[in-house]
VOBA-1610 file (N, C-alpha, C; in pm, whole numbers, padded with zeros to 5 digits, always signed):
BEGIN
Met+03045+00266-02761Met+03085+00398-02701Met+02972+00480-02618Ser+02870+00531-02699Ser+02755+00535-02681Ser+02661+00473-02563Leu+02678+00363-02585Leu+02560+00304-02478Leu+02668+00320-02329Lys+02813+00338-02333Lys+02844+00363-02227Lys+02811+00503-02178Leu+02808+00563-02254Leu+02802+00755-02260Leu+02654+00760-02166Thr+02557+00669-02221Thr+02412+00640-02213Thr+02385+00596-02068Lys+02483+00495-02030Lys+02470+00450-01860Lys+02552+00558-01803Lys+02636+00620-01863Lys+02723+00722-01751Lys+02615+00843-01682Ile+02562+00895-01825Ile+02491+00977-01798Ile+02334+00950-01696Thr+02303+00844-01716Thr+02193+00765-01638Thr+02179+00750-01502Phe+02362+00718-01441Phe+02388+00719-01326Phe+02376+00837-01271Trp+02501+00929-01339Trp+02471+01061-01263Trp+02366+01138-01219Ala+02266+01123-01351Ala+02150+01210-01349Ala+02063+01114-01194Lys+02068+00981-01168Lys+02050+00968-01049Lys+02060+01021-00916Ile+02197+01018-00978Ile+02322+01080-00871Ile+02258+01180-00795Val+02226+01282-00922Val+02149+01413-00875Val+02029+01413-00833Val+01944+01345-00883Val+01815+01316-00799Val+01809+01304-00688Leu+01888+01187-00665Leu+01886+01157-00505Leu+01962+01269-00444Ala+02056+01330-00472Ala+02108+01460-00370Ala+02031+01561-00351Gly+01951+01570-00452Gly+01841+01677-00453Gly+01758+01613-00350Leu+01726+01500-00349Leu+01621+01460-00198Leu+01645+01462-00079Val+01777+01426-00072Val+01866+01434+00023Val+01870+01575+00120Val+01897+01705-00038Val+01908+01780+00024Val+01792+01832+00099Tyr+01669+01829+00013Tyr+01542+01888+00047Tyr+01507+01823+00167Ile+01544+01714+00243Ile+01427+01606+00346Ile+01567+01699+00443Gly+01681+01729+00455Gly+01778+01756+00538Gly+01744+01914+00566Tyr+01701+01995+00458Tyr+01634+02103+00498Tyr+01521+02153+00564Val+01449+02023+00535Val+01270+02060+00643Val+01326+01993+00769Leu+01423+01883+00775Leu+01461+01854+00918Leu+01563+01955+00992Arg+01635+02051+00918Arg+01681+02148+01002Arg+01575+02296+01044Gln+01466+02255+00952Gln+01369+02396+01022Gln+01323+02330+01151Gln+01268+02177+01125Gln+01198+02116+01220Gln+01309+02013+01305Gln+01374+02054+01376Gln+01509+01959+01435Gln+01384+01838+01462Phe+01495+01704+01457Phe+01418+01598+01409Phe+01408+01565+01588Asp+01288+01511+01663Asp+01328+01488+01824Asp+01224+01375+01817Trp+01282+01286+01865Trp+01202+01158+01902Trp+01109+01185+01991Thr+01110+01248+02096Thr+01040+01332+02196Thr+00911+01343+02134Val+00887+01431+02028Val+00774+01467+01956Val+00691+01354+01876Val+00802+01213+01822Val+00734+01126+01776Val+00671+01046+01893Asn+00733+01055+02029Asn+00690+00978+02098Asn+00557+01011+02170Arg+00539+01146+02214Arg+00462+01208+02271Arg+00312+01167+02171Gln+00352+01191+02034Gln+00208+01175+01917Gln+00217+01053+01897Ile+00277+00960+01951Ile+00219+00796+01943Ile+00127+00767+02064Arg+00178+00859+02167Arg+00091+00831+02314Arg-00034+00874+02281Thr-00049+00982+02215Thr-00228+01022+02158Thr-00311+00943+02103Val-00274+00797+02024Val-00321+00734+02002Val-00359+00631+02049Ala-00505+00602+02071Ala-00562+00450+02080Ala-00558+00331+02062His-00446+00232+02155His-00432+00106+02093His-00369+00121+01965Pro-00209+00164+01942Pro-00119+00194+01832Pro-00121+00055+01755Glu-00084-00057+01865Glu-00072-00206+01824Glu-00173-00250+01709Arg-00321-00187+01695Arg-00392-00197+01624Arg-00369-00155+01495Trp-00336-00061+01494Trp-00301+00006+01365Trp-00183-00048+01325Met-00090-00085+01373Met+00006-00190+01298Met-00013-00303+01311Leu-00089-00369+01373Leu-00121-00522+01288Leu-00230-00484+01185Ala-00272-00361+01147Ala-00383-00361+01041Ala-00294-00345+00920Leu-00180-00276+00945Leu-00039-00224+00818Leu-00002-00393+00781Leu+00042-00441+00894Leu+00099-00563+00862Leu+00015-00664+00782Met-00078-00689+00827Met-00202-00794+00800Met-00251-00761+00656Leu-00228-00625+00540Leu-00255-00576+00463Leu-00142-00591+00337Thr-00021-00595+00399Thr+00080-00638+00353Thr+00100-00723+00229Pro+00056-00874+00248Pro+00047-00974+00173Pro-00034-00992+00089Val-00159-00856+00169Val-00300-00873+00057Val-00260-00751-00075Asn-00178-00660-00030Asn-00147-00569-00079Asn-00066-00630-00226Trp+00037-00728-00197Trp+00139-00831-00333Trp+00068-00930-00360Gly-00066-00969-00252Gly-00137-01099-00347Gly-00194-00999-00430Phe-00265-00930-00444Phe-00354-00847-00594Phe-00185-00841-00702Glu-00121-00789-00651Glu+00001-00785-00805Glu+00012-00922-00829Ala+00031-01036-00737Ala+00047-01167-00794Ala-00129-01189-00896Leu-00192-01191-00836Leu-00333-01184-00905Leu-00330-01132-01078Lys-00252-00968-01060Lys-00238-00940-01185Lys-00153-00967-01276Trp-00036-01042-01228Trp+00066-01111-01309Trp+00008-01257-01362Gln-00066-01310-01256Gln-00100-01439-01290Gln-00238-01405-01419Ile-00298-01318-01418Ile-00402-01327-01551Ile-00266-01271-01652Leu-00221-01178-01618Leu-00125-01158-01781Leu-00031-01268-01828Leu+00029-01371-01750Leu+00061-01466-01773Leu+00003-01593-01839Arg-00121-01569-01874Arg-00202-01677-01902Arg-00184-01704-02068Arg-00143-01577-02097Arg-00103-01574-02238Arg+00041-01645-02279Val+00100-01629-02176Val+00266-01682-02180Val+00272-01845-02130Glu+00231-01828-01991Glu+00256-01983-01929Glu+00142-01985-01808Gly+00047-02073-01816Gly-00006-02100-01723Gly+00033-02099-01608Val+00031-02082-01503Val+00074-02047-01370Val-00040-02012-01276Asn-00059-02101-01108Asn-00131-02082-01048Asn-00105-01962-00972Phe-00208-01940-00855Phe-00185-01816-00768Phe-00034-01827-00701Trp+00020-01892-00670Trp+00100-01911-00550Trp+00219-01944-00626Gln+00238-01983-00736Gln+00356-01960-00846Gln+00386-01793-00863Ala+00294-01783-00912Ala+00258-01580-00941Ala+00304-01525-00852Tyr+00250-01577-00728Tyr+00296-01496-00545Tyr+00440-01505-00547Lys+00513-01611-00584Lys+00640-01619-00546Lys+00701-01586-00650Gly+00681-01545-00794Gly+00767-01492-00853Gly+00732-01356-00860Val+00634-01305-00799Val+00626-01166-00779Val+00732-01120-00642Leu+00713-01190-00536Leu+00818-01148-00445Leu+00988-01195-00483Ala+00992-01254-00556Ala+01133-01305-00608Ala+01171-01153-00704Gly+01102-01067-00782Gly+01095-00949-00819Gly+01097-00871-00735Val+01037-00838-00645Val+01049-00749-00511Val+01199-00721-00488Ala+01282-00855-00400Ala+01367-00912-00384Ala+01488-00824-00463Leu+01485-00893-00622Leu+01610-00835-00687Leu+01575-00737-00768Gly+01451-00657-00758Gly+01415-00492-00770Gly+01487-00400-00659Phe+01508-00443-00572Phe+01550-00363-00442Phe+01698-00368-00472Ala+01772-00449-00550Ala+01923-00420-00553Ala+01947-00360-00724Leu+01866-00394-00810Leu+01862-00356-00959Leu+01782-00257-00981Pro+01817-00168-01067Pro+01768+00001-01156Pro+01668-00032-01204Ala+01535+00020-01185Ala+01409+00089-01271Ala+01338-00073-01235Gln+01294-00088-01341Gln+01252-00267-01327Gln+01261-00368-01362Leu+01422-00368-01393Leu+01498-00441-01428Leu+01486-00569-01328Gly+01508-00540-01214Gly+01539-00685-01123Gly+01379-00739-01086Asp+01260-00635-01112Asp+01109-00718-01095Asp+01138-00797-01226Thr+01176-00773-01328Thr+01147-00844-01439Thr+01196-00968-01467Ala+01327-00940-01400Ala+01391-01084-01429Ala+01408-01172-01295Gly+01337-01127-01170Gly+01274-01210-01091Gly+01155-01285-01111Arg+01068-01257-01199Arg+00938-01271-01241Arg+00977-01376-01340Val+01079-01316-01425Val+01073-01426-01552Val+01149-01541-01552Leu+01250-01532-01454Leu+01334-01632-01394Leu+01264-01730-01362Ser+01182-01708-01237Ser+01094-01824-01216Ser+00992-01881-01277Leu+00994-01843-01415Leu+00942-01919-01497Leu+01015-02025-01552Arg+00958-02164-01602Arg+01027-02224-01700Arg+01018-02224-01824Thr+00953-02223-01882Thr+00922-02175-02042Thr+00891-02069-02093Asn+00905-01998-02220Asn+00874-01884-02290Asn+00889-01778-02204Arg+01062-01726-02170Arg+01059-01665-02050Arg+01057-01487-02161Ala+01081-01497-02285Ala+01077-01388-02357Ala+00936-01338-02341Gly+00830-01398-02394Gly+00728-01336-02355Gly+00686-01308-02231Ala+00747-01398-02141Ala+00666-01321-01983Ala+00759-01179-01982Val+00855-01170-02022Val+00945-00991-02061Val+00818-00919-02089Gly+00752-00910-02179Gly+00640-00826-02250Gly+00530-00826-02112Ala+00500-00945-02074Ala+00388-00954-01960Ala+00421-00905-01852Ser+00557-00866-01795Ser+00615-00808-01693Ser+00599-00649-01752Leu+00606-00602-01877Leu+00646-00467-01862Leu+00500-00422-01912Val+00370-00494-01928Val+00230-00453-01934Val+00149-00482-01837Ser+00232-00533-01697Ser+00198-00530-01572Ser+00217-00381-01490Gly+00358-00326-01531Gly+00434-00231-01478Gly+00376-00114-01537Gly+00328-00113-01654Gly+00267-00008-01726Gly+00074+00000-01688Met+00067-00108-01646Met-00068-00093-01583Met-00095-00041-01486Gln+00010-00070-01351Gln+00022-00012-01239Gln+00066+00124-01238Phe+00172+00126-01347Phe+00182+00284-01320Phe+00064+00405-01421Tyr+00006+00353-01504Tyr-00158+00413-01532Tyr-00202+00439-01414Val-00275+00341-01366Val-00334+00320-01284Val-00317+00432-01143Ala-00187+00471-01084Ala-00117+00577-01043Ala-00169+00730-01064Leu-00121+00723-01210Leu-00163+00809-01305Leu-00269+00879-01307Val-00358+00824-01322Val-00522+00815-01298Val-00558+00895-01193Phe-00533+00776-01048Phe-00523+00829-00907Phe-00503+00972-00896Gly-00373+00995-00985Gly-00282+01081-00916Gly-00329+01233-00975Ala-00381+01196-01101Ala-00429+01329-01149Ala-00581+01386-01062Ala-00669+01287-01020Ala-00742+01321-00946Ala-00706+01393-00814Ala-00606+01319-00767Ala-00532+01344-00617Ala-00509+01515-00635Trp-00418+01501-00747Trp-00396+01664-00783Trp-00465+01780-00797Trp-00574+01755-00843Trp-00701+01829-00849Trp-00774+01865-00742His-00783+01810-00648His-00880+01784-00517His-00756+01880-00469His-00592+01857-00463His-00540+01930-00367His-00542+02091-00418Leu-00542+02117-00513Leu-00569+02235-00575Leu-00683+02307-00531Thr-00782+02265-00481Thr-00876+02311-00442Thr-00863+02327-00268Val-00779+02216-00211Val-00757+02260-00067Val-00660+02358-00047Val-00555+02344-00128Val-00443+02423-00103Val-00442+02535-00202Pro-00492+02657-00214Pro-00521+02738-00282Pro-00411+02814-00359Glu-00263+02841-00266Glu-00199+02870-00308Glu-00120+02752-00409Arg-00112+02641-00410Arg-00059+02586-00520Arg-00126+02606-00642Asn-00278+02615-00649Asn-00376+02650-00755Asn-00299+02770-00852Thr-00156+02740-00889Thr-00171+02851-00974Thr-00158+02818-01142Leu-00088+02900-01235Leu-00111+02879-01388Leu+00002+02739-01391Gly+00072+02690-01304Gly+00166+02621-01341Gly+00097+02477-01280Gly+00058+02484-01149Gly-00035+02380-01097Gly-00105+02361-01195Gln-00209+02416-01294Gln-00302+02438-01367Gln-00261+02310-01488Gly-00130+02391-01532Gly-00089+02304-01598Gly-00051+02196-01601Leu-00018+02153-01480Leu+00024+02010-01474Leu-00066+01915-01472Leu-00224+02006-01382Leu-00316+01917-01412Leu-00348+01877-01572Ala-00362+01981-01628Ala-00378+01923-01777Ala-00272+01835-01818Val-00154+01855-01802Val-00048+01707-01885Val-00099+01572-01807Leu-00127+01611-01650Leu-00147+01455-01583Leu-00309+01413-01635Ala-00394+01503-01698Ala-00545+01464-01750Ala-00509+01410-01901Gly-00386+01448-01960Gly-00397+01443-02135Gly-00327+01282-02115Leu-00228+01276-02036Leu-00149+01174-02017Leu-00265+01041-01987Ser-00334+01077-01893Ser-00460+00966-01892Ser-00508+00946-01997Gly-00590+01029-02061Gly-00661+01026-02175Gly-00598+00929-02272Leu-00429+00951-02288Leu-00392+00907-02377Leu-00327+00764-02358Gly-00408+00682-02199Gly-00369+00584-02180Gly-00480+00500-02215Val-00610+00596-02241Val-00701+00534-02285Val-00696+00488-02453Val-00647+00585-02533Val-00680+00558-02662Val-00529+00479-02707Phe-00424+00456-02623Phe-00355+00334-02641Phe-00429+00234-02622Gly-00472+00181-02515Gly-00575+00058-02527Gly-00630+00008-02650Phe-00682+00135-02692Phe-00810+00064-02848Phe-00695+00056-02945Val-00574+00120-02947Val-00522+00070-03096Val-00385+00041-03048Arg-00356-00059-02983Arg-00261-00156-02848Arg-00229-00254-03006Arg-00311-00327-03054Arg-00304-00414-03143Arg-00296-00391-03279Pro-00346-00264-03340Pro-00294-00204-03438Pro-00125-00169-03422Leu-00101-00113-03342Leu+00022-00062-03289Leu+00094-00207-03335Val+00106-00291-03235Val+00167-00387-03247Val+00206-00457-03393Arg+00108-00444-03452Arg+00106-00514-03640Arg+00193-00393-03719Trp+00181-00253-03661Trp+00242-00184-03760Trp+00384-00224-03685Leu+00436-00207-03588Leu+00629-00253-03529Leu+00617-00333-03573Glu+00594-00489-03611Glu+00618-00631-03687Glu+00660-00602-03859Arg+00587-00477-03903Arg+00653-00437-04068Arg+00813-00389-04047Phe+00839-00393-03932Phe+00996-00315-03946Phe+01124-00410-03920Pro+01180-00461-03991Pro+01290-00558-03987Pro+01324-00566-03834Asn+01415-00420-03798Asn+01484-00438-03661Asn+01414-00389-03558Ala+01257-00411-03580Ala+01193-00450-03463Ala+01137-00619-03431Gln+01164-00639-03538Gln+01088-00808-03597Gln+01214-00901-03489Arg+01309-00858-03463Arg+01427-00976-03361Arg+01350-00961-03196Tyr+01297-00865-03173Tyr+01246-00803-03053Tyr+01084-00841-03018Ala+01014-00935-03127Ala+00909-00905-03145Ala+00883-01014-03028Ser+00919-01133-03013Ser+00896-01202-02882Ser+00899-01175-02756Tyr+00931-01049-02734Tyr+00956-00933-02581Tyr+00784-00910-02601Trp+00753-00810-02723Trp+00645-00730-02691Trp+00546-00787-02756Ala+00520-00859-02846Ala+00410-00927-02888Ala+00301-00973-02821Val+00347-01032-02723Val+00227-01060-02607Val+00119-00907-02593Ala+00164-00795-02597Ala+00097-00686-02562Ala-00014-00670-02639Gly-00003-00748-02772Gly-00149-00746-02825Gly-00224-00830-02854Gln-00205-00940-02783Gln-00276-01053-02748Gln-00386-01087-02688Tyr-00353-00976-02584Tyr-00471-00975-02461Tyr-00624-00917-02521Asp-00698-00987-02526Asp-00836-00945-02501Asp-00887-00849-02398Asp-00981-00791-02452Asp-01068-00676-02359Asp-01075-00713-02188Arg-01104-00821-02232Arg-01161-00911-02082Arg-01030-00917-01978Glu-00946-00961-02046Glu-00817-00975-01977Glu-00740-00856-01920Ile-00767-00770-02027Ile-00724-00617-01966Ile-00808-00572-01870Gly-00914-00573-01886Gly-01000-00515-01784Gly-00994-00604-01638Leu-00972-00709-01627Leu-00937-00804-01509Leu-00801-00750-01427Ala-00733-00740-01539Ala-00591-00685-01482Ala-00562-00529-01427Leu-00658-00458-01473Leu-00688-00306-01447Leu-00744-00307-01308Val-00863-00399-01275Val-00908-00385-01149Val-00803-00474-01040Ala-00735-00532-01079Ala-00661-00621-00991Ala-00556-00481-00961Ala-00506-00445-01053Ala-00418-00277-01025Ala-00477-00231-00960Ala-00637-00167-01001Ala-00661-00060-00911Ala-00694-00097-00769Val-00693-00248-00737Val-00738-00247-00597Val-00625-00265-00536Arg-00517-00305-00587Arg-00388-00304-00511Arg-00323-00181-00472Tyr-00354-00088-00578Tyr-00346+00071-00512Tyr-00437+00120-00406Leu-00548+00082-00412Leu-00675+00103-00268Leu-00562+00041-00197Val-00534-00059-00169Val-00498-00141-00046Val-00352-00058-00010Phe-00297-00054-00095Phe-00141+00038-00055Phe-00183+00162-00032Ser-00302+00223-00082Ser-00328+00384-00028Ser-00387+00347+00118Ala-00485+00226+00164Ala-00523+00213+00288Ala-00411+00216+00401Gln-00301+00144+00349Gln-00146+00113+00443Gln-00113+00278+00464Phe-00082+00316+00344Phe-00064+00464+00398Phe-00116+00538+00498Tyr-00259+00503+00513Tyr-00356+00581+00582Tyr-00352+00538+00731Ile-00344+00413+00708Ile-00312+00355+00834Ile-00157+00377+00907Ala-00080+00393+00804Ala+00061+00447+00864Ala+00073+00604+00921Leu-00004+00677+00863Leu-00036+00802+00939Leu-00120+00804+01068Arg-00238+00723+01076Arg-00337+00749+01178Arg-00238+00628+01306Leu-00126+00550+01253Leu-00059+00498+01364Leu+00048+00568+01441Leu+00074+00703+01386Leu+00177+00823+01443Leu+00087+00922+01504Gly-00033+00928+01510Gly-00154+00980+01570Gly-00163+01104+01423Ile-00168+01136+01310Ile-00171+01201+01221Ile-00325+01184+01185Thr-00423+01282+01187Thr-00516+01274+01148Thr-00574+01357+01050Leu-00653+01327+00939Leu-00658+01461+00851Leu-00844+01412+00783Pro-00890+01476+00730Pro-01002+01453+00679Pro-01023+01329+00558Gly-01061+01288+00530Gly-01058+01137+00422Gly-01046+01217+00314Ala-01086+01309+00233Ala-01057+01333+00138Ala-00899+01415+00115Val-00899+01462+00204Val-00708+01536+00222Val-00644+01454+00246Ala-00647+01334+00340Ala-00567+01225+00288Ala-00511+01135+00180Ala-00641+01105+00142Ala-00684+01003-00033Ala-00576+01112-00118Ser-00583+01213-00147Ser-00542+01319-00192Ser-00384+01360-00211Gly-00350+01336-00077Gly-00211+01350-00031Gly-00169+01242-00046Val-00172+01133-00047Val-00137+00967-00069Val-00101+00954-00225Gly-00250+01010-00272Gly-00234+00997-00439Gly-00096+01039-00496Leu-00109+01163-00430Leu+00030+01250-00494Leu+00153+01175-00429Val+00142+01154-00300Val+00314+01121-00301Val+00320+00936-00394Phe+00214+00876-00384Phe+00240+00763-00474Phe+00269+00812-00629Leu+00213+00915-00680Leu+00249+00962-00783Leu+00368+00991-00829Ala+00419+01075-00727Ala+00565+01102-00763Ala+00668+00981-00701Lys+00638+00880-00649Lys+00671+00781-00591Lys+00719+00694-00737Thr+00577+00686-00844Thr+00568+00602-00927Thr+00661+00643-01077Met+00625+00807-01107Met+00744+00891-01151Met+00859+00875-01161Thr+00908+00865-01022Thr+01083+00896-00991Thr+01115+00770-01016Pro+01223+00767-01099Pro+01357+00649-01135Pro+01374+00630-01015Ala+01368+00461-00985Ala+01415+00378-00886Ala+01567+00405-00881Phe+01598+00400-00741Phe+01752+00389-00712Phe+01827+00271-00674Asn+01967+00230-00722Asn+01990+00071-00677Asn+01998+00090-00541Leu+01970+00001-00467Leu+02015-00032-00340Leu+01897-00001-00212Leu+01844+00153-00307Leu+01750+00207-00223Leu+01585+00205-00244Ser+01562+00129-00355Ser+01405+00110-00381Ser+01332+00256-00396Asp+01217+00286-00350Asp+01198+00420-00315Asp+01229+00489-00222Leu+01308+00433-00156Leu+01343+00478-00020Leu+01403+00648-00011Gly+01309+00728+00002Gly+01419+00858-00005Gly+01299+00946-00089Val+01239+00909-00175Val+01151+00945-00303Val+01008+00965-00196Arg+00933+00840-00150Arg+00814+00934-00097Arg+00820+01028+00035Glu+00938+00998+00113Glu+00972+01085+00223Glu+00943+01218+00154Ala+01058+01260+00079Ala+01062+01390+00008Ala+00930+01435-00045Ala+00852+01376-00122Ala+00722+01387-00157Ala+00630+01424-00051Ser+00621+01304+00060Ser+00537+01348+00143Ser+00588+01476+00234Leu+00684+01511+00265Leu+00701+01639+00326Leu+00650+01778+00253Trp+00631+01770+00112Trp+00617+01859+00027Trp+00474+01884+00024Val+00393+01737+00035Val+00251+01741-00027Val+00210+01798+00120Phe+00250+01745+00201Phe+00186+01782+00375Phe+00191+01882+00445Ala+00306+01974+00372Ala+00342+02062+00432Ala+00234+02166+00478Pro+00116+02180+00375Pro+00058+02287+00434Pro-00074+02265+00525Phe-00045+02133+00603Phe-00144+02126+00663Phe-00045+02088+00820Gly+00087+02141+00844Gly+00097+02162+00988Gly+00154+02032+01048Ile+00181+01946+00947Ile+00229+01816+01026Ile+00362+01772+01073Pro+00418+01768+01214Pro+00577+01787+01213Pro+00631+01690+01133Ala+00702+01756+01105Ala+00859+01673+01000Ala+00898+01520+01065Pro+00958+01502+01185Pro+01006+01370+01254Pro+00886+01315+01214Val+00703+01357+01310Val+00635+01218+01289Val+00549+01205+01137Leu+00590+01264+01019Leu+00544+01231+00873Leu+00688+01149+00862Leu+00779+01176+00906Leu+00923+01060+00818Leu+00872+00979+00863Thr+00879+00926+01035Thr+00877+00797+01089Thr+00746+00756+01031Ala+00614+00803+00971Ala+00551+00739+00930Ala+00544+00655+00798Thr+00587+00752+00716Thr+00632+00679+00586Thr+00784+00595+00590Leu+00869+00600+00668Leu+00942+00487+00697Leu+00890+00390+00763Thr+00769+00397+00864Thr+00719+00272+00876Thr+00653+00205+00767Leu+00590+00257+00672Leu+00470+00241+00553Leu+00644+00159+00471Trp+00734+00205+00456Trp+00886+00136+00363Trp+00894+00034+00436Phe+00912+00019+00577Phe+00976-00129+00651Phe+00855-00227+00612Ala+00738-00207+00624Ala+00621-00280+00643Ala+00619-00338+00462Asn+00577-00258+00378Asn+00546-00276+00281Asn+00629-00336+00142Val+00828-00294+00226Val+00924-00324+00083Val+00980-00379+00144Leu+01068-00365+00290Leu+01139-00458+00335Leu+01114-00560+00375Thr+01004-00575+00392Thr+00948-00691+00474Thr+00919-00817+00336Pro+00854-00759+00256Pro+00851-00873+00130Pro+00960-00908+00104Val+01087-00799+00058Val+01203-00818+00034Val+01311-00900+00091Leu+01247-00922+00236Leu+01341-01043+00297Leu+01260-01192+00246Val+01138-01217+00243Val+01043-01282+00226Val+01125-01324+00058Gly+01110-01253-00002Gly+01153-01293-00127Gly+01271-01344-00171Leu+01353-01267-00086Leu+01508-01361-00099Leu+01503-01508-00072Ile+01416-01569+00001Ile+01392-01712-00008Ile+01360-01786-00150Trp+01311-01709-00225Trp+01277-01748-00353Trp+01367-01715-00466Val+01460-01641-00437Val+01545-01599-00535Val+01659-01686-00534Trp+01686-01756-00440Trp+01790-01895-00424Trp+01721-01997-00504Lys+01616-02000-00536Lys+01535-02112-00585Lys+01544-02057-00774Leu+01582-01947-00792Leu+01565-01927-00944Leu+01672-02007-01006Lys+01645-02007-01179Lys+01693-02126-01241Lys+01724-02012-01364Leu+01854-01998-01371Leu+01914-01936-01498Leu+01884-01944-01622Thr+01874-02100-01663Thr+01831-02154-01777Thr+01679-02191-01768Ala+01628-02194-01878Ala+01467-02195-01879Ala+01461-02353-01960Glu+01367-02432-01976Glu+01367-02598-01995Glu+01350-02556-02126
//
């Protein structure tokens, strides 16, 4: 009964958040009517837009390649796989994650792509997702600090409080890195927790070198898809100072990372609403900004999903 109640609460909470995003986007578009002529006129101001589009598409496999590298590094404690096997598992996870909530689909795709020790792979997948979340958090905290300096009207007591929270969470991540092994050993003392030890015990087995390499891969991947966002903006003729664009992109990705994913929608809607709010003070027309974010979504999410479907059909439900 309690499980059903929890699922219902989660479902309706997502519906409320999604409705709020749609209402906000609709409100902004009502203020600035979506006009394709504005978008077309903006694109005509760009010299060689096809080059920007080519750069955006070429960085897509690089983006997911660094995710595959991070996954390969973390899998070494579970099952040795080569880079291509790790890449296929990541793409399968992207495809399943498009249809299943939160990190469930992503984890399922990666785990089912392995032949053995799938329980340990669940823990590795959670560590991988946690690292990417932490990287987005740290960069997002720096982005929010810079945003407050260039948009003074948002440098309020609430804005400073949010900065303090983000900085505190970033610091807690460092503390967690130092105490992860004692924490795992402490959890193993509880009988109820031992039944799940096969899933999370791997988190305490990584040495500092493995954690460092995986974090570097996560950080480089973050920089790659930040570059993709910047390219998408330039493709639509949106030019901003480098620091302003970087902090804006960091805030959009922070919002996307901290907002639960929706069934069948992935992060579609979250990025658009966050972009409209973050870049509102800089006078960018809403139709142009929405087109840029949708272009990024098609290149960086929908395309890998379509490719990942190939590997989803090859997944095996039973391990060897």
